Backbone as CSV, one residue per row, in Angstrom:
resi,resn,N_x,N_y,N_z,CA_x,CA_y,CA_z,C_x,C_y,C_z
1,MET,-9.390,-15.581,-10.475,-9.766,-16.587,-9.511,-11.013,-17.305,-10.013
2,PRO,-11.129,-18.581,-9.719,-12.316,-19.321,-10.149,-13.581,-18.733,-9.523
3,ASP,-14.695,-18.949,-10.200,-15.970,-18.466,-9.676,-16.241,-19.059,-8.300
4,GLY,-16.803,-18.229,-7.430,-17.202,-18.695,-6.106,-16.080,-18.766,-5.089
5,THR,-14.876,-18.340,-5.435,-13.782,-18.371,-4.463,-13.483,-16.952,-4.008
6,GLN,-12.921,-16.861,-2.844,-12.543,-15.573,-2.299,-11.071,-15.605,-1.941
7,MET,-10.433,-14.469,-2.106,-9.046,-14.359,-1.692,-9.020,-13.784,-0.284
8,ARG,-8.329,-14.444,0.578,-8.167,-13.955,1.940,-6.674,-13.962,2.263
9,ILE,-6.255,-12.942,2.938,-4.866,-12.876,3.386,-4.868,-13.028,4.900
10,GLU,-4.137,-14.004,5.358,-4.035,-14.258,6.790,-3.396,-13.056,7.469
11,PRO,-3.942,-12.636,8.607,-3.335,-11.486,9.303,-1.842,-11.728,9.566
12,GLY,-1.048,-10.760,9.229,0.393,-10.839,9.463,1.175,-11.531,8.357
13,ALA,0.483,-12.093,7.356,1.181,-12.836,6.300,2.111,-11.924,5.497
14,ALA,1.631,-10.754,5.136,2.461,-9.844,4.342,3.731,-9.458,5.111
15,GLU,3.587,-9.211,6.400,4.764,-8.840,7.204,5.749,-9.998,7.308
16,ARG,5.238,-11.215,7.464,6.143,-12.369,7.544,6.899,-12.568,6.228
17,ILE,6.219,-12.368,5.117,6.882,-12.487,3.816,7.921,-11.376,3.661
18,ALA,7.561,-10.154,4.035,8.497,-9.031,3.949,9.722,-9.281,4.826
19,GLN,9.514,-9.847,6.009,10.646,-10.155,6.889,11.569,-11.198,6.257
20,ALA,10.992,-12.156,5.537,11.822,-13.156,4.852,12.675,-12.475,3.778
21,PHE,12.087,-11.519,3.051,12.862,-10.759,2.064,13.967,-9.956,2.758
22,ASP,13.650,-9.355,3.902,14.661,-8.602,4.655,15.818,-9.505,5.079
23,ARG,15.500,-10.703,5.575,16.562,-11.646,5.984,17.420,-12.037,4.786
24,HIS,16.775,-12.254,3.652,17.528,-12.603,2.436,18.466,-11.455,2.049
25,ALA,17.964,-10.231,2.091,18.802,-9.065,1.770,19.962,-8.947,2.754
26,ASP,19.704,-9.191,4.030,20.777,-9.150,5.034,21.842,-10.204,4.741
27,ASN,21.396,-11.401,4.322,22.347,-12.464,3.980,23.185,-12.084,2.763
28,LEU,22.543,-11.506,1.760,23.284,-11.051,0.578,24.296,-9.967,0.946
29,ALA,23.905,-9.067,1.843,24.816,-8.003,2.275,26.020,-8.595,3.003
30,ALA,25.800,-9.630,3.813,26.913,-10.276,4.519,27.873,-10.931,3.522
31,VAL,27.337,-11.565,2.502,28.182,-12.176,1.463,28.987,-11.088,0.748
32,SER,28.337,-9.983,0.441,29.019,-8.880,-0.242,30.162,-8.330,0.610
33,ARG,29.923,-8.169,1.910,30.988,-7.660,2.802,32.166,-8.633,2.856
34,ARG,31.874,-9.932,2.923,32.970,-10.927,2.944,33.764,-10.869,1.644
35,LEU,33.065,-10.701,0.538,33.739,-10.621,-0.759,34.595,-9.364,-0.851
36,GLU,34.103,-8.250,-0.298,34.882,-7.002,-0.305,36.181,-7.155,0.492
37,ARG,36.121,-7.926,1.590,37.304,-8.084,2.456,38.265,-9.155,1.946
38,ALA,37.798,-9.981,1.051,38.618,-11.101,0.582,39.779,-10.583,-0.264
39,GLY,40.923,-11.168,-0.052,42.094,-10.842,-0.879,42.246,-11.907,-1.950
40,HIS,42.929,-11.567,-2.999,43.143,-12.509,-4.088,44.647,-12.681,-4.267
41,SER,45.088,-13.907,-4.151,46.499,-14.206,-4.337,46.635,-15.218,-5.462
42,THR,47.514,-14.933,-6.376,47.721,-15.844,-7.505,48.780,-16.893,-7.196
43,GLY,49.641,-16.611,-6.241,50.702,-17.559,-5.928,51.895,-17.463,-6.866
44,PHE,51.856,-16.560,-7.820,52.946,-16.409,-8.774,53.456,-14.969,-8.791
45,ALA,53.659,-14.432,-7.625,54.091,-13.034,-7.526,55.341,-12.797,-8.353
46,GLY,55.372,-11.661,-9.010,56.533,-11.289,-9.789,56.396,-11.563,-11.272
47,PHE,55.503,-12.448,-11.644,55.309,-12.723,-13.063,54.221,-11.800,-13.616
48,PRO,54.393,-11.355,-14.870,53.355,-10.499,-15.469,51.983,-11.173,-15.486
49,SER,51.964,-12.469,-15.723,50.681,-13.172,-15.757,50.002,-13.152,-14.385
50,ALA,50.819,-13.105,-13.316,50.254,-13.037,-11.966,49.524,-11.722,-11.784
51,ASP,50.100,-10.641,-12.295,49.431,-9.342,-12.206,48.124,-9.356,-12.997
52,GLU,48.146,-10.007,-14.156,46.932,-10.093,-14.978,45.854,-10.912,-14.265
53,LEU,46.275,-12.023,-13.667,45.317,-12.840,-12.914,44.730,-12.052,-11.742
54,HIS,45.597,-11.365,-11.020,45.130,-10.579,-9.880,44.127,-9.516,-10.339
55,ALA,44.428,-8.827,-11.430,43.516,-7.813,-11.953,42.191,-8.455,-12.377
56,GLY,42.261,-9.627,-12.989,41.048,-10.330,-13.416,40.171,-10.732,-12.243
57,PHE,40.809,-11.300,-11.205,40.043,-11.707,-10.022,39.467,-10.491,-9.291
58,THR,40.233,-9.426,-9.232,39.752,-8.203,-8.588,38.541,-7.654,-9.335
59,ASN,38.599,-7.680,-10.659,37.468,-7.196,-11.464,36.243,-8.087,-11.272
60,LYS,36.438,-9.402,-11.254,35.321,-10.321,-11.035,34.680,-10.079,-9.674
61,ALA,35.487,-9.852,-8.668,34.948,-9.567,-7.334,34.159,-8.264,-7.346
62,ARG,34.685,-7.249,-8.023,33.994,-5.954,-8.109,32.642,-6.116,-8.795
63,LEU,32.614,-6.876,-9.890,31.360,-7.119,-10.603,30.369,-7.907,-9.745
64,ALA,30.871,-8.902,-9.028,30.003,-9.703,-8.158,29.407,-8.845,-7.043
65,ILE,30.223,-7.976,-6.465,29.741,-7.085,-5.401,28.661,-6.160,-5.956
66,GLY,28.869,-5.637,-7.150,27.858,-4.789,-7.785,26.558,-5.543,-8.021
67,HIS,26.670,-6.784,-8.490,25.482,-7.600,-8.727,24.765,-7.898,-7.408
68,LEU,25.532,-8.231,-6.386,24.924,-8.482,-5.076,24.181,-7.243,-4.573
69,GLN,24.755,-6.065,-4.766,24.099,-4.842,-4.321,22.785,-4.626,-5.065
70,GLU,22.777,-4.924,-6.360,21.530,-4.827,-7.131,20.477,-5.768,-6.554
71,GLN,20.890,-6.986,-6.213,19.960,-7.961,-5.642,19.468,-7.521,-4.263
72,ILE,20.353,-6.943,-3.472,19.969,-6.432,-2.145,18.924,-5.334,-2.302
73,ASP,19.175,-4.397,-3.199,18.235,-3.290,-3.418,16.879,-3.812,-3.899
74,LEU,16.897,-4.739,-4.844,15.666,-5.310,-5.374,14.889,-6.041,-4.282
75,THR,15.592,-6.816,-3.479,14.953,-7.578,-2.414,14.332,-6.649,-1.374
76,ARG,15.025,-5.578,-1.024,14.468,-4.616,-0.059,13.245,-3.896,-0.650
77,ARG,13.284,-3.606,-1.954,12.107,-2.992,-2.590,10.915,-3.940,-2.551
78,HIS,11.164,-5.224,-2.799,10.077,-6.206,-2.726,9.489,-6.247,-1.321
79,ALA,10.340,-6.229,-0.311,9.846,-6.238,1.071,8.956,-5.027,1.327
80,ALA,9.378,-3.861,0.883,8.587,-2.643,1.086,7.260,-2.718,0.325
81,GLU,7.296,-3.250,-0.899,6.069,-3.367,-1.686,5.088,-4.351,-1.059
82,ILE,5.593,-5.443,-0.526,4.721,-6.423,0.125,4.104,-5.824,1.386
83,ARG,4.903,-5.078,2.144,4.348,-4.405,3.322,3.246,-3.423,2.922
84,ALA,3.497,-2.652,1.872,2.498,-1.677,1.407,1.235,-2.392,0.929
85,ALA,1.393,-3.493,0.210,0.227,-4.240,-0.268,-0.564,-4.803,0.907
86,GLY,0.137,-5.310,1.914,-0.539,-5.832,3.101,-1.310,-4.743,3.836
87,ALA,-0.697,-3.577,3.957,-1.365,-2.453,4.623,-2.579,-1.999,3.812
88,ALA,-2.444,-1.951,2.493,-3.573,-1.549,1.639,-4.711,-2.560,1.733
89,TYR,-4.371,-3.835,1.797,-5.390,-4.880,1.930,-6.154,-4.708,3.239
90,ILE,-5.424,-4.498,4.319,-6.068,-4.316,5.631,-6.954,-3.079,5.625
91,GLU,-6.450,-1.985,5.057,-7.226,-0.746,5.004,-8.496,-0.925,4.176
92,THR,-8.374,-1.562,3.028,-9.537,-1.790,2.164,-10.544,-2.704,2.838
93,ASP,-10.062,-3.759,3.463,-10.944,-4.687,4.158,-11.686,-3.981,5.288
94,SER,-10.981,-3.142,6.025,-11.591,-2.393,7.124,-12.630,-1.399,6.603
95,THR,-12.280,-0.685,5.542,-13.208,0.280,4.935,-14.463,-0.429,4.434
96,ASN,-14.276,-1.562,3.761,-15.426,-2.315,3.252,-16.303,-2.812,4.384
97,SER,-15.709,-3.300,5.447,-16.492,-3.764,6.600,-17.294,-2.629,7.205
98,THR,-16.670,-1.466,7.322,-17.368,-0.295,7.867,-18.534,0.096,6.966
99,MET,-18.294,0.126,5.672,-19.350,0.505,4.735,-20.504,-0.494,4.745
100,ILE,-20.207,-1.761,4.832,-21.252,-2.779,4.896,-22.059,-2.611,6.182
101,GLY,-21.362,-2.363,7.285,-22.051,-2.135,8.554,-22.953,-0.918,8.504
102,GLU,-22.454,0.158,7.916,-23.260,1.381,7.810,-24.450,1.169,6.889
103,ALA,-24.250,0.449,5.795,-25.359,0.170,4.877,-26.432,-0.680,5.563
104,GLY,-25.987,-1.640,6.347,-26.933,-2.487,7.072,-27.713,-1.702,8.100
105,SER,-27.064,-0.750,8.748,-27.736,0.104,9.740,-28.738,1.052,9.092
106,ALA,-28.476,1.430,7.863,-29.332,2.374,7.170,-30.608,1.739,6.628
107,VAL,-30.613,0.416,6.536,-31.800,-0.261,6.018,-32.864,-0.276,7.104
108,SER,-34.045,0.230,6.736,-35.173,0.308,7.678,-35.852,-1.063,7.768
109,PRO,-36.322,-1.449,8.956,-37.043,-2.723,9.091,-38.305,-2.727,8.243
110,ASP,-38.813,-1.553,7.858,-40.034,-1.468,7.066,-39.803,-1.811,5.607
111,THR,-38.531,-1.943,5.189,-38.246,-2.184,3.772,-38.067,-3.660,3.465
112,GLY,-38.496,-4.510,4.340,-38.364,-5.949,4.112,-39.130,-6.386,2.888
113,SER,-38.815,-7.558,2.386,-39.488,-8.044,1.189,-40.926,-8.427,1.522
114,GLY,-41.761,-8.272,0.574,-43.151,-8.390,0.859,-43.798,-9.532,0.315
């Protein structure tokens, strides 16, 4: 950060960001469920090439579902990490405020600059 600047996190910002990640993961999960339920029809039943096409589309759907699950897991991990970072920030800020207050209380009025 540039000299003279401070980083501040708005109260509740980490939770709002984590909730956005949760919504994204929920949306990905809904897409994955729709893909799992989707059937694949080649329109050429009875031909060997139709069976090959069906197998190909089924495999592509399986791979897509696997990829979506990876994205869902990653997105949920990000949400948890952001929540943890927000909680750590609040805890550190609170601890620092307490320590500053205690240090200020410990300073005797007799120790002023002379």
